[in-house]
Biotite code that builds the C-alpha atoms (Angstrom):
import biotite.structure as struc

atoms = struc.array([
    struc.Atom([77.971, -18.322, 6.906], chain_id="A", res_id=1, res_name="MET", atom_name="CA", element="C"),
    struc.Atom([74.694, -16.743, 5.926], chain_id="A", res_id=2, res_name="HIS", atom_name="CA", element="C"),
    struc.Atom([72.395, -15.493, 8.687], chain_id="A", res_id=3, res_name="MET", atom_name="CA", element="C"),
    struc.Atom([68.671, -15.896, 8.464], chain_id="A", res_id=4, res_name="ARG", atom_name="CA", element="C"),
    struc.Atom([66.022, -13.365, 9.388], chain_id="A", res_id=5, res_name="LYS", atom_name="CA", element="C"),
    struc.Atom([65.369, -15.163, 12.693], chain_id="A", res_id=6, res_name="GLU", atom_name="CA", element="C"),
    struc.Atom([69.050, -14.838, 13.632], chain_id="A", res_id=7, res_name="ASP", atom_name="CA", element="C"),
    struc.Atom([68.998, -11.072, 13.120], chain_id="A", res_id=8, res_name="TYR", atom_name="CA", element="C"),
    struc.Atom([65.785, -10.770, 15.114], chain_id="A", res_id=9, res_name="ILE", atom_name="CA", element="C"),
    struc.Atom([67.238, -12.851, 17.946], chain_id="A", res_id=10, res_name="SER", atom_name="CA", element="C"),
    struc.Atom([70.361, -10.680, 18.088], chain_id="A", res_id=11, res_name="ILE", atom_name="CA", element="C"),
    struc.Atom([68.303, -7.471, 18.089], chain_id="A", res_id=12, res_name="ALA", atom_name="CA", element="C"),
    struc.Atom([66.104, -8.751, 20.917], chain_id="A", res_id=13, res_name="ILE", atom_name="CA", element="C"),
    struc.Atom([69.120, -9.728, 23.003], chain_id="A", res_id=14, res_name="ARG", atom_name="CA", element="C"),
    struc.Atom([70.740, -6.312, 22.443], chain_id="A", res_id=15, res_name="VAL", atom_name="CA", element="C"),
    struc.Atom([67.485, -4.679, 23.547], chain_id="A", res_id=16, res_name="PHE", atom_name="CA", element="C"),
    struc.Atom([67.647, -6.863, 26.674], chain_id="A", res_id=17, res_name="GLY", atom_name="CA", element="C"),
    struc.Atom([71.125, -5.544, 27.437], chain_id="A", res_id=18, res_name="VAL", atom_name="CA", element="C"),
    struc.Atom([69.844, -1.972, 27.045], chain_id="A", res_id=19, res_name="VAL", atom_name="CA", element="C"),
    struc.Atom([66.978, -2.687, 29.461], chain_id="A", res_id=20, res_name="LEU", atom_name="CA", element="C"),
    struc.Atom([69.401, -4.158, 32.005], chain_id="A", res_id=21, res_name="LEU", atom_name="CA", element="C"),
    struc.Atom([71.558, -1.037, 31.716], chain_id="A", res_id=22, res_name="ALA", atom_name="CA", element="C"),
    struc.Atom([68.475, 1.089, 32.422], chain_id="A", res_id=23, res_name="LEU", atom_name="CA", element="C"),
    struc.Atom([67.693, -1.102, 35.446], chain_id="A", res_id=24, res_name="ALA", atom_name="CA", element="C"),
    struc.Atom([71.257, -0.612, 36.712], chain_id="A", res_id=25, res_name="ALA", atom_name="CA", element="C"),
    struc.Atom([70.920, 3.162, 36.284], chain_id="A", res_id=26, res_name="ALA", atom_name="CA", element="C"),
    struc.Atom([67.659, 3.087, 38.245], chain_id="A", res_id=27, res_name="ALA", atom_name="CA", element="C"),
    struc.Atom([69.399, 1.064, 40.968], chain_id="A", res_id=28, res_name="LEU", atom_name="CA", element="C"),
    struc.Atom([72.117, 3.722, 41.240], chain_id="A", res_id=29, res_name="CYS", atom_name="CA", element="C"),
    struc.Atom([69.494, 6.456, 41.377], chain_id="A", res_id=30, res_name="GLU", atom_name="CA", element="C"),
    struc.Atom([67.566, 4.668, 44.129], chain_id="A", res_id=31, res_name="ALA", atom_name="CA", element="C"),
    struc.Atom([70.717, 4.089, 46.151], chain_id="A", res_id=32, res_name="ALA", atom_name="CA", element="C"),
    struc.Atom([71.871, 7.688, 45.786], chain_id="A", res_id=33, res_name="PHE", atom_name="CA", element="C"),
    struc.Atom([68.443, 9.059, 46.663], chain_id="A", res_id=34, res_name="THR", atom_name="CA", element="C"),
    struc.Atom([68.248, 6.851, 49.742], chain_id="A", res_id=35, res_name="GLY", atom_name="CA", element="C"),
    struc.Atom([71.728, 7.832, 50.900], chain_id="A", res_id=36, res_name="VAL", atom_name="CA", element="C"),
    struc.Atom([71.082, 11.516, 50.266], chain_id="A", res_id=37, res_name="ALA", atom_name="CA", element="C"),
    struc.Atom([67.841, 11.322, 52.201], chain_id="A", res_id=38, res_name="MET", atom_name="CA", element="C"),
    struc.Atom([69.473, 9.629, 55.157], chain_id="A", res_id=39, res_name="GLY", atom_name="CA", element="C"),
    struc.Atom([72.689, 11.621, 55.246], chain_id="A", res_id=40, res_name="ALA", atom_name="CA", element="C"),
    struc.Atom([71.402, 15.117, 54.601], chain_id="A", res_id=41, res_name="TRP", atom_name="CA", element="C"),
    struc.Atom([67.795, 14.840, 55.633], chain_id="A", res_id=42, res_name="GLY", atom_name="CA", element="C"),
    struc.Atom([67.080, 12.726, 58.654], chain_id="A", res_id=43, res_name="TYR", atom_name="CA", element="C"),
    struc.Atom([70.458, 11.767, 60.088], chain_id="A", res_id=44, res_name="TRP", atom_name="CA", element="C"),
    struc.Atom([71.092, 15.109, 61.860], chain_id="A", res_id=45, res_name="PRO", atom_name="CA", element="C"),
    struc.Atom([67.616, 14.941, 63.429], chain_id="A", res_id=46, res_name="HIS", atom_name="CA", element="C"),
    struc.Atom([68.160, 11.364, 64.551], chain_id="A", res_id=47, res_name="ILE", atom_name="CA", element="C"),
    struc.Atom([71.455, 12.330, 66.188], chain_id="A", res_id=48, res_name="MET", atom_name="CA", element="C"),
    struc.Atom([69.990, 15.438, 67.878], chain_id="A", res_id=49, res_name="ASP", atom_name="CA", element="C"),
    struc.Atom([66.685, 13.851, 68.818], chain_id="A", res_id=50, res_name="GLY", atom_name="CA", element="C"),
    struc.Atom([64.777, 16.728, 67.204], chain_id="A", res_id=51, res_name="THR", atom_name="CA", element="C"),
    struc.Atom([61.685, 16.658, 65.022], chain_id="A", res_id=52, res_name="THR", atom_name="CA", element="C"),
    struc.Atom([62.183, 17.357, 61.294], chain_id="A", res_id=53, res_name="PRO", atom_name="CA", element="C"),
    struc.Atom([60.569, 20.489, 59.903], chain_id="A", res_id=54, res_name="SER", atom_name="CA", element="C"),
    struc.Atom([57.441, 20.258, 57.715], chain_id="A", res_id=55, res_name="PRO", atom_name="CA", element="C"),
    struc.Atom([59.540, 21.240, 54.690], chain_id="A", res_id=56, res_name="GLY", atom_name="CA", element="C"),
    struc.Atom([61.939, 18.376, 55.328], chain_id="A", res_id=57, res_name="LEU", atom_name="CA", element="C"),
    struc.Atom([59.042, 15.953, 55.733], chain_id="A", res_id=58, res_name="ARG", atom_name="CA", element="C"),
    struc.Atom([57.631, 17.113, 52.387], chain_id="A", res_id=59, res_name="MET", atom_name="CA", element="C"),
    struc.Atom([61.048, 16.670, 50.764], chain_id="A", res_id=60, res_name="ALA", atom_name="CA", element="C"),
    struc.Atom([61.262, 13.197, 52.290], chain_id="A", res_id=61, res_name="ALA", atom_name="CA", element="C"),
    struc.Atom([57.907, 12.305, 50.765], chain_id="A", res_id=62, res_name="ALA", atom_name="CA", element="C"),
    struc.Atom([59.140, 13.480, 47.359], chain_id="A", res_id=63, res_name="MET", atom_name="CA", element="C"),
    struc.Atom([62.358, 11.471, 47.785], chain_id="A", res_id=64, res_name="TRP", atom_name="CA", element="C"),
    struc.Atom([60.290, 8.464, 48.782], chain_id="A", res_id=65, res_name="GLY", atom_name="CA", element="C"),
    struc.Atom([58.301, 8.747, 45.575], chain_id="A", res_id=66, res_name="GLU", atom_name="CA", element="C"),
    struc.Atom([61.543, 8.816, 43.589], chain_id="A", res_id=67, res_name="ARG", atom_name="CA", element="C"),
    struc.Atom([62.796, 5.704, 45.368], chain_id="A", res_id=68, res_name="VAL", atom_name="CA", element="C"),
    struc.Atom([59.527, 3.866, 44.650], chain_id="A", res_id=69, res_name="ILE", atom_name="CA", element="C"),
    struc.Atom([59.668, 4.988, 41.011], chain_id="A", res_id=70, res_name="GLU", atom_name="CA", element="C"),
    struc.Atom([63.250, 3.763, 40.727], chain_id="A", res_id=71, res_name="SER", atom_name="CA", element="C"),
    struc.Atom([62.379, 0.455, 42.373], chain_id="A", res_id=72, res_name="ALA", atom_name="CA", element="C"),
    struc.Atom([59.537, -0.131, 39.928], chain_id="A", res_id=73, res_name="SER", atom_name="CA", element="C"),
    struc.Atom([61.890, 0.599, 37.003], chain_id="A", res_id=74, res_name="ARG", atom_name="CA", element="C"),
    struc.Atom([64.442, -1.819, 38.454], chain_id="A", res_id=75, res_name="ILE", atom_name="CA", element="C"),
    struc.Atom([61.857, -4.610, 38.610], chain_id="A", res_id=76, res_name="VAL", atom_name="CA", element="C"),
    struc.Atom([60.214, -3.878, 35.252], chain_id="A", res_id=77, res_name="LEU", atom_name="CA", element="C"),
    struc.Atom([63.370, -3.259, 33.210], chain_id="A", res_id=78, res_name="PHE", atom_name="CA", element="C"),
    struc.Atom([65.280, -6.011, 35.003], chain_id="A", res_id=79, res_name="GLY", atom_name="CA", element="C"),
    struc.Atom([62.658, -8.684, 34.380], chain_id="A", res_id=80, res_name="CYS", atom_name="CA", element="C"),
    struc.Atom([62.062, -7.652, 30.771], chain_id="A", res_id=81, res_name="ALA", atom_name="CA", element="C"),
    struc.Atom([65.804, -7.387, 30.122], chain_id="A", res_id=82, res_name="GLY", atom_name="CA", element="C"),
    struc.Atom([66.464, -10.863, 31.499], chain_id="A", res_id=83, res_name="MET", atom_name="CA", element="C"),
    struc.Atom([63.609, -12.269, 29.398], chain_id="A", res_id=84, res_name="HIS", atom_name="CA", element="C"),
    struc.Atom([65.000, -10.659, 26.255], chain_id="A", res_id=85, res_name="PHE", atom_name="CA", element="C"),
    struc.Atom([68.585, -11.722, 26.947], chain_id="A", res_id=86, res_name="ILE", atom_name="CA", element="C"),
    struc.Atom([67.429, -15.303, 27.409], chain_id="A", res_id=87, res_name="ARG", atom_name="CA", element="C"),
    struc.Atom([65.966, -15.190, 23.916], chain_id="A", res_id=88, res_name="GLY", atom_name="CA", element="C"),
    struc.Atom([62.514, -13.690, 24.245], chain_id="A", res_id=89, res_name="GLY", atom_name="CA", element="C"),
    struc.Atom([61.083, -16.734, 22.526], chain_id="A", res_id=90, res_name="LYS", atom_name="CA", element="C"),
    struc.Atom([57.495, -15.532, 22.154], chain_id="A", res_id=91, res_name="ARG", atom_name="CA", element="C"),
    struc.Atom([58.489, -12.101, 20.899], chain_id="A", res_id=92, res_name="ILE", atom_name="CA", element="C"),
    struc.Atom([60.970, -13.599, 18.442], chain_id="A", res_id=93, res_name="THR", atom_name="CA", element="C"),
    struc.Atom([58.264, -15.878, 17.067], chain_id="A", res_id=94, res_name="GLU", atom_name="CA", element="C"),
    struc.Atom([55.789, -13.009, 16.721], chain_id="A", res_id=95, res_name="CYS", atom_name="CA", element="C"),
    struc.Atom([58.255, -10.790, 14.874], chain_id="A", res_id=96, res_name="ILE", atom_name="CA", element="C"),
    struc.Atom([59.586, -13.590, 12.661], chain_id="A", res_id=97, res_name="ALA", atom_name="CA", element="C"),
    struc.Atom([56.155, -14.488, 11.256], chain_id="A", res_id=98, res_name="GLN", atom_name="CA", element="C"),
    struc.Atom([55.719, -13.280, 7.698], chain_id="A", res_id=99, res_name="ASP", atom_name="CA", element="C"),
    struc.Atom([52.146, -12.110, 7.601], chain_id="A", res_id=100, res_name="LYS", atom_name="CA", element="C"),
    struc.Atom([51.102, -9.437, 5.173], chain_id="A", res_id=101, res_name="THR", atom_name="CA", element="C"),
    struc.Atom([48.170, -7.185, 5.801], chain_id="A", res_id=102, res_name="TRP", atom_name="CA", element="C"),
    struc.Atom([45.397, -7.848, 3.380], chain_id="A", res_id=103, res_name="GLU", atom_name="CA", element="C"),
])
């Protein structure tokens, strides 16, 4: 069976969707690990003792919070784009498949 150009494009787009979903899964693991590390090593001892965290720990918590937000945005962006591409990415496939030469 002979494959057409559109078939190759469709396969490539779906593979790219799988790659994006893998990146979203990696970001999910990073967000979970960062959240657990923050809770276990940062604030949990202070919660148990009833003490106030040091300014250095609060600054580290802010940096960890930024990493969690960054990871969450990658999860949403890569996850949505990956699902769109896996489902066919119809508009993108049509745009790539058009044979238009630059004049």
